[in-house]
C-alpha positions, 0 to 999 in steps of 0.5 A: 600813164604807162605804169606797169604796162608791159612794153617790148622795144624792138630795135632794127639795124639802123644808124639811128639805133642809138636813139633806142637807148633814149626811148628805153630810158624814157619808157623806164621813167614812165615806170613801164615794164620794158623788155628789148628785142634786137634784130640781127641787123641791130647786132651789127651796130650794138650788143646785148650787154648795153641794153641789158644794162638799162632794162630789167630782163634778158634781151631777146635776139638770135644769139640769146634765145633760150627756151629754158629761161623763157627768152623766146618769141612766144613769151616775148610776144605777150605785151601791152605794146610793141614799139619797133624803133628804129624800123628798117625798110627790110623789116617793114616789108617782111612784117607786112607780108607775114615773113618770119625767118628770124626770132625777131620777126617770129615774135612780132608775128605771134603778137596780138597786142597794139604795135607802133612802128617808127621807120628809119632808112634812106628816103629812097628805100622808104619811098619805094613802092614796095615799102610804101605799100607795106606801110599802107598794109600795116596801117590798115591792119592796126599798126600806128606809124610814127612818120620819119622826118626830113633831114640830111641822112647819115648817107648824106642824102636829104629826105624823109627818112630820119627816125622821129624824135624819141619823145614823139615816139614815147608820146604816141606810145602813151596815147596808144596805151591810154586810148578811150574808145569814147574819144575815137574819131572825135575832134577836140578843139582847145583854145589857150593862152592870153589874147593880146590886143594891139595899142600900136605896133609894139604895145598891147593889152594882155593878161597873165594867163600862162596857157598851162591849163589849156596845154594840160587839157590838150595833152589829156584829150590827145592821150585819150585818143581824140584828134586834138587841135590846140589853138594857143597864143603860147608856143608849146612843143606838142605831138598834135596840131597847134595853131597860133593866134595873137588877138581875140579877132584872130582867135575867132577867125581861126575857130570859125575856120574849123570843121566839126561834127555834132559830137566833137568838142570845143573847150574854150580855155583861152583868156580873152580880153574883155576890152580892146583899144578903140583905135590902133595907132600906126607905128610906135606912139611917141612919148607925151609928158602929159600922159596917154589917154587910151579909150577902150571899148567892150570886146566882141563876145567870142562864144556868141560869134562862134559858128561851130555846131558841136558841144562846148565847154567854157572856162570861168575864172572868179575871185569871189567864192560867194558869187562864183557858182552863180556867175558860172551858171549864168555863163552856162545859160547865157552862152548856151554851153554844155558845161562850165569849168569854174576856177576860183583864184586864191591861195595855191591857185593863181596865174601860172601855178602848176596846181589847180582845182575846178568845179565842172558844172552842167545844167543838171550836175556839178563835180569838183576836183581836189587841188592837184597838178593841172594835168591830173585835173585835165584828166578829170575833165576828160572823164567828166566831158563824156557825160555831156 
């Protein structure tokens, strides 16, 4: 998703400078073309050689600037993205007010590309009225802010001043570089994973859904630029909002608590139990040599009980290819959906697999994907969804 994108990693003076090496490495693994720029403050912590060992081009700094070789603020200002990480309080304040008293700041001032800034400083420095105002100015003028995290800092103070995780910074960079204007200001709610219906306090009825497809969808919609709310029974580490649920009733309650607009999107990828126990035993059931008679009743229809006025996509899992499409069309009509993603199990497609293929069915059209990774299929669904 970042292949051949030109990214400038601008590193300020901070005790968290060492995390810039990890950010650089992760960007390279994404096959981005990365250049590095070091502030004078950063040169107090590290040196040019260590970064040049990891990237393909010369590092720009006050001691390496060379107009004859193109190592200057004009050349290095031309990128698809600038990531300022870590960003010191001093640099944040100077950027906000257009101060360009170093080659580092001149490069940023000359640049017209998107910028991601990840602050790292003592919490009192970041919470100072001047720095807070500067971050507000930057945010209002197109800068993406990767919020610092709260922890015990190098100075032994505890507060919100530590650099966010490199993987979070890179995820935000990936999102900036892949934004689709269609999804700007759109909320996408995705449900995923298996429901678990309690038999007693230690047992339950569930299924084999891994939640991988839902997670891939949440990732794809996030990187397309939408506001993602991922309602999942499986825990994942993600850069967007995740809400946990266990039972189908919890899922329904969580869904109905969401606020949406007509052009927002609900993607129902969770594997909801068709049946639930009629009665739940309190505590733990005792073993009985005569066995257990468990009475099940039909579960509540989640889709028919959702009070969300937005566009809706359902998922349909089938095992019989002969009846699969018709069953998907019936679901589309009966549940008043805008689209159905039909998934037929068999062969390489099974619960927990890393690859899949789907047929995206609407009232007027259908599109099919090839067998490929779930994330690649999810990207196709993101594109298909623009037509509903």
